[in-house]
VMD Tcl script that builds the backbone (N, CA, C; Angstrom):
set m [mol new atoms 429]
animate dup $m
set s [atomselect $m all]
$s set {name element resname resid chain x y z} {
  {N N UNK 1 A 18.957 -21.811 23.987}
  {CA C UNK 1 A 18.915 -22.073 22.548}
  {C C UNK 1 A 20.215 -21.291 21.750}
  {N N UNK 2 A 20.633 -21.479 21.083}
  {CA C UNK 2 A 21.572 -21.077 19.759}
  {C C UNK 2 A 21.809 -19.719 19.452}
  {N N UNK 3 A 22.316 -18.814 19.257}
  {CA C UNK 3 A 22.474 -17.310 18.710}
  {C C UNK 3 A 21.781 -17.997 17.232}
  {N N UNK 4 A 22.183 -18.946 16.503}
  {CA C UNK 4 A 21.781 -19.042 15.326}
  {C C UNK 4 A 20.070 -19.674 15.169}
  {N N UNK 5 A 19.775 -20.335 16.375}
  {CA C UNK 5 A 18.312 -20.585 16.476}
  {C C UNK 5 A 17.194 -19.503 16.669}
  {N N UNK 6 A 17.908 -18.693 17.760}
  {CA C UNK 6 A 17.039 -17.393 18.211}
  {C C UNK 6 A 17.101 -16.479 16.610}
  {N N UNK 7 A 18.374 -16.455 15.884}
  {CA C UNK 7 A 17.673 -15.602 14.755}
  {C C UNK 7 A 17.025 -16.642 13.880}
  {N N UNK 8 A 16.963 -17.171 13.461}
  {CA C UNK 8 A 15.778 -18.083 12.712}
  {C C UNK 8 A 14.632 -17.981 13.426}
  {N N UNK 9 A 14.169 -17.825 14.769}
  {CA C UNK 9 A 12.972 -17.379 14.983}
  {C C UNK 9 A 12.841 -16.104 14.695}
  {N N UNK 10 A 13.530 -15.028 15.136}
  {CA C UNK 10 A 13.221 -13.818 14.448}
  {C C UNK 10 A 13.053 -13.850 12.824}
  {N N UNK 11 A 13.546 -14.500 12.398}
  {CA C UNK 11 A 13.447 -14.405 10.835}
  {C C UNK 11 A 11.985 -14.812 10.681}
  {N N UNK 12 A 11.833 -15.475 11.209}
  {CA C UNK 12 A 10.335 -16.648 11.007}
  {C C UNK 12 A 9.129 -15.570 11.390}
  {N N UNK 13 A 9.449 -14.431 12.494}
  {CA C UNK 13 A 8.273 -13.755 12.923}
  {C C UNK 13 A 8.568 -12.692 11.891}
  {N N UNK 14 A 9.068 -12.600 11.151}
  {CA C UNK 14 A 9.107 -11.447 9.722}
  {C C UNK 14 A 8.284 -11.931 9.047}
  {N N UNK 15 A 8.917 -13.380 7.829}
  {CA C UNK 15 A 8.589 -13.866 6.947}
  {C C UNK 15 A 7.287 -14.790 7.029}
  {N N UNK 16 A 7.533 -15.348 8.142}
  {CA C UNK 16 A 6.026 -15.881 8.221}
  {C C UNK 16 A 5.033 -15.079 8.574}
  {N N UNK 17 A 5.366 -13.941 9.950}
  {CA C UNK 17 A 4.178 -13.495 10.341}
  {C C UNK 17 A 4.143 -12.124 9.326}
  {N N UNK 18 A 5.085 -11.354 9.172}
  {CA C UNK 18 A 4.797 -10.142 8.695}
  {C C UNK 18 A 4.412 -10.056 7.253}
  {N N UNK 19 A 5.324 -11.128 6.540}
  {CA C UNK 19 A 4.989 -10.878 5.167}
  {C C UNK 19 A 4.090 -12.187 4.844}
  {N N UNK 20 A 4.082 -12.834 5.277}
  {CA C UNK 20 A 3.076 -14.311 4.547}
  {C C UNK 20 A 1.571 -14.154 5.230}
  {N N UNK 21 A 1.753 -13.046 6.434}
  {CA C UNK 21 A 0.837 -12.478 6.768}
  {C C UNK 21 A -0.468 -13.244 8.095}
  {N N UNK 22 A 0.292 -14.319 8.164}
  {CA C UNK 22 A -0.240 -15.086 9.149}
  {C C UNK 22 A -0.264 -15.136 10.272}
  {N N UNK 23 A -1.361 -14.866 11.462}
  {CA C UNK 23 A -1.306 -13.853 12.469}
  {C C UNK 23 A -0.968 -15.040 13.698}
  {N N UNK 24 A -1.047 -16.437 13.150}
  {CA C UNK 24 A -1.153 -17.156 14.097}
  {C C UNK 24 A 1.022 -17.679 14.520}
  {N N UNK 25 A 1.013 -17.214 13.601}
  {CA C UNK 25 A 2.593 -17.401 13.724}
  {C C UNK 25 A 3.082 -16.401 14.990}
  {N N UNK 26 A 2.074 -15.101 15.079}
  {CA C UNK 26 A 2.903 -14.248 16.407}
  {C C UNK 26 A 2.500 -15.045 17.752}
  {N N UNK 27 A 1.559 -16.365 17.726}
  {CA C UNK 27 A 0.996 -16.945 18.516}
  {C C UNK 27 A 2.055 -18.091 19.077}
  {N N UNK 28 A 2.483 -18.298 17.921}
  {CA C UNK 28 A 3.549 -19.597 17.953}
  {C C UNK 28 A 5.020 -19.326 18.740}
  {N N UNK 29 A 5.143 -17.925 17.809}
  {CA C UNK 29 A 6.997 -17.203 17.974}
  {C C UNK 29 A 7.037 -16.374 19.510}
  {N N UNK 30 A 6.263 -15.964 19.381}
  {CA C UNK 30 A 6.013 -15.002 21.137}
  {C C UNK 30 A 5.006 -15.528 22.035}
  {N N UNK 31 A 5.869 -15.192 23.180}
  {CA C UNK 31 A 5.415 -16.150 24.750}
  {C C UNK 31 A 4.161 -15.036 24.906}
  {N N UNK 32 A 3.412 -16.321 25.528}
  {CA C UNK 32 A 2.430 -15.701 25.849}
  {C C UNK 32 A 2.050 -14.010 26.738}
  {N N UNK 33 A 3.072 -13.732 27.553}
  {CA C UNK 33 A 3.639 -12.867 28.197}
  {C C UNK 33 A 4.221 -12.051 27.872}
  {N N UNK 34 A 4.513 -11.790 26.339}
  {CA C UNK 34 A 5.597 -10.852 25.871}
  {C C UNK 34 A 5.222 -9.848 25.870}
  {N N UNK 35 A 6.152 -8.765 25.801}
  {CA C UNK 35 A 6.201 -6.971 26.151}
  {C C UNK 35 A 7.413 -6.492 25.024}
  {N N UNK 36 A 6.026 -5.809 23.981}
  {CA C UNK 36 A 6.524 -5.051 23.203}
  {C C UNK 36 A 6.287 -3.542 23.792}
  {N N UNK 37 A 7.698 -3.469 24.095}
  {CA C UNK 37 A 7.861 -1.484 24.164}
  {C C UNK 37 A 7.722 -0.524 23.346}
  {N N UNK 38 A 7.609 -0.996 22.192}
  {CA C UNK 38 A 7.375 -0.239 20.789}
  {C C UNK 38 A 6.251 0.435 20.300}
  {N N UNK 39 A 5.234 -0.446 21.205}
  {CA C UNK 39 A 4.057 -0.263 20.887}
  {C C UNK 39 A 3.656 1.544 20.331}
  {N N UNK 40 A 2.259 1.955 19.376}
  {CA C UNK 40 A 2.069 3.104 20.157}
  {C C UNK 40 A 1.085 3.044 21.325}
  {N N UNK 41 A 1.060 4.318 21.730}
  {CA C UNK 41 A 0.467 4.325 22.979}
  {C C UNK 41 A -1.220 4.120 23.450}
  {N N UNK 42 A -1.723 3.998 21.890}
  {CA C UNK 42 A -3.226 3.097 22.216}
  {C C UNK 42 A -3.022 1.401 22.199}
  {N N UNK 43 A -2.254 1.296 21.440}
  {CA C UNK 43 A -2.601 -0.640 22.062}
  {C C UNK 43 A -1.648 -0.710 23.467}
  {N N UNK 44 A -2.353 -2.237 23.681}
  {CA C UNK 44 A -1.408 -2.601 24.646}
  {C C UNK 44 A -0.135 -3.580 24.334}
  {N N UNK 45 A 0.465 -3.144 25.250}
  {CA C UNK 45 A 2.428 -3.457 24.555}
  {C C UNK 45 A 2.533 -5.416 25.432}
  {N N UNK 46 A 1.833 -5.827 24.645}
  {CA C UNK 46 A 1.727 -6.945 24.049}
  {C C UNK 46 A 1.722 -8.432 23.021}
  {N N UNK 47 A 1.412 -9.281 23.234}
  {CA C UNK 47 A 1.354 -10.098 21.927}
  {C C UNK 47 A 0.391 -9.926 21.102}
  {N N UNK 48 A -0.799 -9.351 21.768}
  {CA C UNK 48 A -2.158 -8.956 21.073}
  {C C UNK 48 A -1.612 -7.552 20.602}
  {N N UNK 49 A -1.491 -6.457 21.588}
  {CA C UNK 49 A -0.788 -5.355 20.352}
  {C C UNK 49 A 0.000 -5.063 19.273}
  {N N UNK 50 A 0.935 -6.913 19.786}
  {CA C UNK 50 A 2.011 -6.381 18.610}
  {C C UNK 50 A 0.762 -6.795 17.215}
  {N N UNK 51 A 0.294 -8.233 17.243}
  {CA C UNK 51 A -0.954 -8.600 16.595}
  {C C UNK 51 A -1.606 -7.458 15.481}
  {N N UNK 52 A -2.761 -6.511 16.371}
  {CA C UNK 52 A -3.137 -5.209 16.218}
  {C C UNK 52 A -2.049 -4.703 15.233}
  {N N UNK 53 A -0.938 -4.260 16.051}
  {CA C UNK 53 A -0.228 -3.090 14.905}
  {C C UNK 53 A 0.172 -3.831 13.351}
  {N N UNK 54 A 0.313 -5.176 13.506}
  {CA C UNK 54 A 0.692 -6.138 11.905}
  {C C UNK 54 A -0.809 -5.786 11.190}
  {N N UNK 55 A -2.211 -5.977 11.840}
  {CA C UNK 55 A -3.490 -5.699 11.104}
  {C C UNK 55 A -3.230 -4.511 10.649}
  {N N UNK 56 A -3.239 -3.507 11.571}
  {CA C UNK 56 A -3.365 -1.709 11.224}
  {C C UNK 56 A -2.691 -1.667 9.845}
  {N N UNK 57 A -0.907 -2.279 9.741}
  {CA C UNK 57 A -0.457 -1.730 9.346}
  {C C UNK 57 A -0.590 -2.314 7.678}
  {N N UNK 58 A -0.846 -3.592 7.665}
  {CA C UNK 58 A -1.486 -4.568 6.262}
  {C C UNK 58 A -2.973 -4.007 5.904}
  {N N UNK 59 A -3.691 -3.345 6.453}
  {CA C UNK 59 A -4.702 -2.944 5.931}
  {C C UNK 59 A -4.446 -1.361 5.479}
  {N N UNK 60 A -3.317 -1.000 6.130}
  {CA C UNK 60 A -3.241 0.575 5.057}
  {C C UNK 60 A -1.926 -0.190 4.061}
  {N N UNK 61 A -1.017 -0.620 4.277}
  {CA C UNK 61 A -0.387 -0.871 3.071}
  {C C UNK 61 A -0.433 -2.598 2.489}
  {N N UNK 62 A -1.262 -2.995 1.751}
  {CA C UNK 62 A -2.006 -4.520 1.763}
  {C C UNK 62 A -0.448 -5.487 0.931}
  {N N UNK 63 A 0.456 -4.276 0.047}
  {CA C UNK 63 A 1.503 -5.350 -0.240}
  {C C UNK 63 A 3.091 -4.843 0.567}
  {N N UNK 64 A 2.792 -4.708 1.789}
  {CA C UNK 64 A 4.062 -4.206 2.436}
  {C C UNK 64 A 4.536 -5.785 2.908}
  {N N UNK 65 A 6.311 -5.369 2.404}
  {CA C UNK 65 A 7.309 -6.454 2.855}
  {C C UNK 65 A 8.194 -5.691 3.363}
  {N N UNK 66 A 8.291 -6.451 4.246}
  {CA C UNK 66 A 9.500 -6.407 5.032}
  {C C UNK 66 A 11.150 -7.387 4.496}
  {N N UNK 67 A 11.928 -6.420 4.751}
  {CA C UNK 67 A 13.172 -7.145 4.090}
  {C C UNK 67 A 14.451 -7.054 5.470}
  {N N UNK 68 A 15.104 -8.333 5.383}
  {CA C UNK 68 A 16.457 -7.573 6.482}
  {C C UNK 68 A 17.082 -7.731 5.618}
  {N N UNK 69 A 18.364 -6.502 6.439}
  {CA C UNK 69 A 19.290 -6.002 6.169}
  {C C UNK 69 A 20.319 -6.497 6.657}
  {N N UNK 70 A 20.468 -6.734 8.264}
  {CA C UNK 70 A 20.935 -7.144 8.809}
  {C C UNK 70 A 20.683 -8.052 10.078}
  {N N UNK 71 A 21.606 -8.780 10.686}
  {CA C UNK 71 A 21.296 -9.411 11.799}
  {C C UNK 71 A 22.131 -10.128 12.817}
  {N N UNK 72 A 22.262 -9.525 13.801}
  {CA C UNK 72 A 22.962 -9.839 15.099}
  {C C UNK 72 A 22.912 -10.367 16.162}
  {N N UNK 73 A 23.015 -11.955 16.338}
  {CA C UNK 73 A 22.255 -12.250 17.658}
  {C C UNK 73 A 23.618 -12.363 18.434}
  {N N UNK 74 A 23.352 -12.062 20.082}
  {CA C UNK 74 A 24.425 -12.361 20.679}
  {C C UNK 74 A 23.406 -12.952 22.354}
  {N N UNK 75 A 23.900 -14.237 22.350}
  {CA C UNK 75 A 23.184 -14.886 23.663}
  {C C UNK 75 A 21.662 -15.041 23.350}
  {N N UNK 76 A 20.863 -14.179 23.960}
  {CA C UNK 76 A 19.245 -14.034 23.983}
  {C C UNK 76 A 18.870 -12.881 23.093}
  {N N UNK 77 A 19.399 -12.366 22.385}
  {CA C UNK 77 A 19.135 -11.094 21.814}
  {C C UNK 77 A 19.479 -11.178 20.588}
  {N N UNK 78 A 18.372 -10.552 19.462}
  {CA C UNK 78 A 19.080 -10.867 18.161}
  {C C UNK 78 A 18.612 -8.983 17.611}
  {N N UNK 79 A 19.543 -8.309 17.656}
  {CA C UNK 79 A 19.481 -7.289 16.529}
  {C C UNK 79 A 18.677 -7.677 14.938}
  {N N UNK 80 A 18.043 -6.461 14.448}
  {CA C UNK 80 A 17.850 -6.636 13.159}
  {C C UNK 80 A 17.030 -5.563 12.590}
  {N N UNK 81 A 18.363 -5.207 11.235}
  {CA C UNK 81 A 18.195 -4.097 10.950}
  {C C UNK 81 A 17.035 -4.287 9.345}
  {N N UNK 82 A 16.467 -3.621 9.627}
  {CA C UNK 82 A 14.863 -4.279 8.274}
  {C C UNK 82 A 14.877 -2.849 7.533}
  {N N UNK 83 A 13.946 -2.857 6.266}
  {CA C UNK 83 A 13.299 -2.297 5.684}
  {C C UNK 83 A 12.067 -2.704 5.199}
  {N N UNK 84 A 11.026 -1.382 4.942}
  {CA C UNK 84 A 9.712 -1.790 5.184}
  {C C UNK 84 A 9.419 -1.155 3.675}
  {N N UNK 85 A 8.880 -1.703 2.844}
  {CA C UNK 85 A 8.032 -1.057 1.513}
  {C C UNK 85 A 6.954 -1.192 1.542}
  {N N UNK 86 A 6.114 -0.135 1.089}
  {CA C UNK 86 A 4.511 -0.824 0.667}
  {C C UNK 86 A 3.824 0.771 0.050}
  {N N UNK 87 A 2.348 0.149 -0.496}
  {CA C UNK 87 A 1.568 1.445 -1.179}
  {C C UNK 87 A 0.780 1.721 0.344}
  {N N UNK 88 A 0.786 2.718 -0.253}
  {CA C UNK 88 A -0.282 3.354 0.874}
  {C C UNK 88 A -1.700 3.274 -0.068}
  {N N UNK 89 A -2.862 2.454 0.194}
  {CA C UNK 89 A -4.105 2.428 -0.384}
  {C C UNK 89 A -5.186 2.318 0.593}
  {N N UNK 90 A -4.697 2.163 1.623}
  {CA C UNK 90 A -5.397 1.573 2.813}
  {C C UNK 90 A -5.569 2.913 3.988}
  {N N UNK 91 A -6.485 2.822 4.547}
  {CA C UNK 91 A -6.577 4.063 6.108}
  {C C UNK 91 A -5.864 3.569 6.795}
  {N N UNK 92 A -4.483 4.835 7.133}
  {CA C UNK 92 A -3.693 4.821 8.112}
  {C C UNK 92 A -3.946 5.108 9.633}
  {N N UNK 93 A -4.161 5.450 10.236}
  {CA C UNK 93 A -4.388 5.639 11.586}
  {C C UNK 93 A -5.051 7.364 11.370}
  {N N UNK 94 A -6.663 7.034 10.837}
  {CA C UNK 94 A -7.224 8.324 10.086}
  {C C UNK 94 A -6.460 9.197 8.914}
  {N N UNK 95 A -5.570 8.769 8.287}
  {CA C UNK 95 A -4.872 9.042 6.860}
  {C C UNK 95 A -5.580 8.258 6.036}
  {N N UNK 96 A -6.333 8.807 5.307}
  {CA C UNK 96 A -6.748 8.849 4.056}
  {C C UNK 96 A -5.823 7.892 3.017}
  {N N UNK 97 A -5.812 6.791 2.326}
  {CA C UNK 97 A -4.552 6.524 1.923}
  {C C UNK 97 A -4.573 7.592 0.320}
  {N N UNK 98 A -3.440 7.346 0.358}
  {CA C UNK 98 A -2.547 7.932 -0.571}
  {C C UNK 98 A -2.014 7.800 -2.206}
  {N N UNK 99 A -2.153 6.510 -1.945}
  {CA C UNK 99 A -1.138 5.584 -3.415}
  {C C UNK 99 A -0.179 5.815 -3.441}
  {N N UNK 100 A 0.569 6.333 -2.747}
  {CA C UNK 100 A 1.647 6.582 -2.198}
  {C C UNK 100 A 3.055 5.378 -1.761}
  {N N UNK 101 A 4.055 5.274 -2.837}
  {CA C UNK 101 A 4.951 4.188 -2.343}
  {C C UNK 101 A 5.792 4.650 -0.748}
  {N N UNK 102 A 5.923 3.929 -0.178}
  {CA C UNK 102 A 6.202 4.171 1.220}
  {C C UNK 102 A 7.683 2.747 1.614}
  {N N UNK 103 A 8.794 3.648 1.773}
  {CA C UNK 103 A 9.618 3.005 2.030}
  {C C UNK 103 A 10.782 3.508 3.622}
  {N N UNK 104 A 10.521 2.624 4.657}
  {CA C UNK 104 A 10.953 2.905 5.805}
  {C C UNK 104 A 12.159 1.747 6.396}
  {N N UNK 105 A 12.422 2.559 7.502}
  {CA C UNK 105 A 13.712 1.487 7.921}
  {C C UNK 105 A 13.678 1.796 9.291}
  {N N UNK 106 A 14.223 0.058 9.781}
  {CA C UNK 106 A 14.168 0.253 11.154}
  {C C UNK 106 A 15.026 -0.522 11.984}
  {N N UNK 107 A 15.050 -0.942 13.817}
  {CA C UNK 107 A 15.894 -1.816 13.629}
  {C C UNK 107 A 15.256 -2.369 14.840}
  {N N UNK 108 A 15.029 -3.377 15.247}
  {CA C UNK 108 A 14.363 -3.751 16.411}
  {C C UNK 108 A 15.478 -4.810 17.099}
  {N N UNK 109 A 14.901 -5.263 18.609}
  {CA C UNK 109 A 16.006 -6.210 18.909}
  {C C UNK 109 A 14.942 -6.783 19.903}
  {N N UNK 110 A 15.012 -8.053 19.659}
  {CA C UNK 110 A 14.334 -9.143 20.448}
  {C C UNK 110 A 14.985 -9.806 21.385}
  {N N UNK 111 A 14.248 -10.228 22.331}
  {CA C UNK 111 A 15.003 -10.473 23.307}
  {C C UNK 111 A 14.124 -11.832 23.742}
  {N N UNK 112 A 14.927 -13.429 23.358}
  {CA C UNK 112 A 13.958 -14.776 23.515}
  {C C UNK 112 A 14.730 -15.468 24.626}
  {N N UNK 113 A 13.603 -16.475 25.054}
  {CA C UNK 113 A 13.833 -16.990 26.110}
  {C C UNK 113 A 13.232 -18.355 25.964}
  {N N UNK 114 A 13.749 -19.806 25.893}
  {CA C UNK 114 A 13.365 -21.232 25.627}
  {C C UNK 114 A 12.645 -21.244 23.952}
  {N N UNK 115 A 13.242 -20.302 22.950}
  {CA C UNK 115 A 12.879 -20.454 21.656}
  {C C UNK 115 A 11.648 -19.226 21.358}
  {N N UNK 116 A 10.996 -18.929 22.130}
  {CA C UNK 116 A 9.848 -17.711 21.909}
  {C C UNK 116 A 10.479 -16.268 22.179}
  {N N UNK 117 A 10.140 -15.373 21.327}
  {CA C UNK 117 A 10.363 -14.202 21.647}
  {C C UNK 117 A 9.765 -13.721 23.288}
  {N N UNK 118 A 10.125 -12.991 23.978}
  {CA C UNK 118 A 9.416 -11.989 25.261}
  {C C UNK 118 A 9.713 -10.539 25.539}
  {N N UNK 119 A 10.141 -10.369 24.633}
  {CA C UNK 119 A 10.566 -8.754 24.477}
  {C C UNK 119 A 10.907 -8.201 23.312}
  {N N UNK 120 A 10.528 -7.166 22.729}
  {CA C UNK 120 A 10.817 -6.606 21.359}
  {C C UNK 120 A 10.711 -4.913 22.118}
  {N N UNK 121 A 11.853 -4.454 21.061}
  {CA C UNK 121 A 12.369 -3.225 21.416}
  {C C UNK 121 A 12.327 -2.653 19.539}
  {N N UNK 122 A 11.420 -1.598 19.377}
  {CA C UNK 122 A 11.586 -1.110 17.949}
  {C C UNK 122 A 11.990 0.015 17.621}
  {N N UNK 123 A 12.954 0.416 16.889}
  {CA C UNK 123 A 12.692 1.929 16.427}
  {C C UNK 123 A 12.324 2.435 14.533}
  {N N UNK 124 A 11.707 2.697 14.932}
  {CA C UNK 124 A 11.199 3.094 13.486}
  {C C UNK 124 A 11.565 4.737 12.828}
  {N N UNK 125 A 11.556 5.019 12.117}
  {CA C UNK 125 A 11.362 6.549 11.796}
  {C C UNK 125 A 9.903 6.908 11.347}
  {N N UNK 126 A 9.149 7.213 12.321}
  {CA C UNK 126 A 7.570 7.030 12.186}
  {C C UNK 126 A 7.183 8.177 11.247}
  {N N UNK 127 A 8.058 9.887 11.923}
  {CA C UNK 127 A 7.841 10.908 10.559}
  {C C UNK 127 A 8.018 10.734 9.563}
  {N N UNK 128 A 9.067 9.663 9.310}
  {CA C UNK 128 A 9.481 9.667 7.697}
  {C C UNK 128 A 7.968 8.688 7.124}
  {N N UNK 129 A 7.470 8.304 7.610}
  {CA C UNK 129 A 5.916 7.629 7.100}
  {C C UNK 129 A 4.921 8.711 6.879}
  {N N UNK 130 A 4.309 9.413 7.571}
  {CA C UNK 130 A 3.908 10.376 7.657}
  {C C UNK 130 A 4.251 11.605 6.718}
  {N N UNK 131 A 5.419 11.998 6.398}
  {CA C UNK 131 A 5.998 12.279 5.592}
  {C C UNK 131 A 5.285 11.997 3.898}
  {N N UNK 132 A 5.860 10.499 4.102}
  {CA C UNK 132 A 5.751 9.936 2.958}
  {C C UNK 132 A 4.415 9.997 2.374}
  {N N UNK 133 A 3.102 9.955 2.988}
  {CA C UNK 133 A 1.462 9.984 2.907}
  {C C UNK 133 A 0.813 11.106 3.056}
  {N N UNK 134 A 1.911 12.315 3.132}
  {CA C UNK 134 A 1.651 13.592 3.094}
  {C C UNK 134 A 0.915 13.828 3.857}
  {N N UNK 135 A 1.436 13.312 5.137}
  {CA C UNK 135 A 0.362 13.948 6.776}
  {C C UNK 135 A 1.225 15.377 7.340}
  {N N UNK 136 A 2.542 15.357 7.365}
  {CA C UNK 136 A 3.769 16.878 8.141}
  {C C UNK 136 A 4.536 16.380 6.549}
  {N N UNK 137 A 4.762 18.330 6.901}
  {CA C UNK 137 A 5.765 18.973 5.760}
  {C C UNK 137 A 7.458 18.068 6.544}
  {N N UNK 138 A 7.751 18.299 5.257}
  {CA C UNK 138 A 9.839 17.846 5.478}
  {C C UNK 138 A 9.998 18.674 6.492}
  {N N UNK 139 A 10.779 18.520 7.168}
  {CA C UNK 139 A 10.972 19.235 8.114}
  {C C UNK 139 A 12.356 20.437 7.527}
  {N N UNK 140 A 12.186 21.370 8.387}
  {CA C UNK 140 A 13.003 22.665 7.354}
  {C C UNK 140 A 14.486 22.493 7.673}
  {N N UNK 141 A 15.585 22.771 6.696}
  {CA C UNK 141 A 16.759 22.586 7.682}
  {C C UNK 141 A 17.303 24.070 8.114}
  {N N UNK 142 A 18.163 23.948 9.242}
  {CA C UNK 142 A 18.651 25.113 10.193}
  {C C UNK 142 A 19.041 25.849 9.252}
  {N N UNK 143 A 18.840 27.521 9.027}
  {CA C UNK 143 A 19.996 28.136 8.381}
  {C C UNK 143 A 21.031 28.443 8.885}
}
mol reanalyze $m
mol bondsrecalc $m
mol representation Tube
mol addrep $m
């Protein structure tokens, strides 16, 4: 597939999957043997683990919305820089709702084969999420 076609698949996974909350999209756009290298240790590194993570975040942030800031494609890989925004009104891994607005930035790299995502690597600022919901203090700057 072309670089543009691969970018369109990743865009659809964000817009139709994450933003529209259509779990079926994960089954349509992620290969059945997909590996997600970025999931927390208590989730399987599979398409099902990615689905579970989405549901976990949707429950914690019912108004969650991801915005694509940049997207770069090279052959079979698509790199996407994104921003997620939401209000913490549900439980987040044992953290009670705070009602706080959270803004998190991340970068994901997806590898595609035959029009499906087969591997994902994501880097998000998870400590930033925990700081925003009041779970950890802001780190002190070195003097």
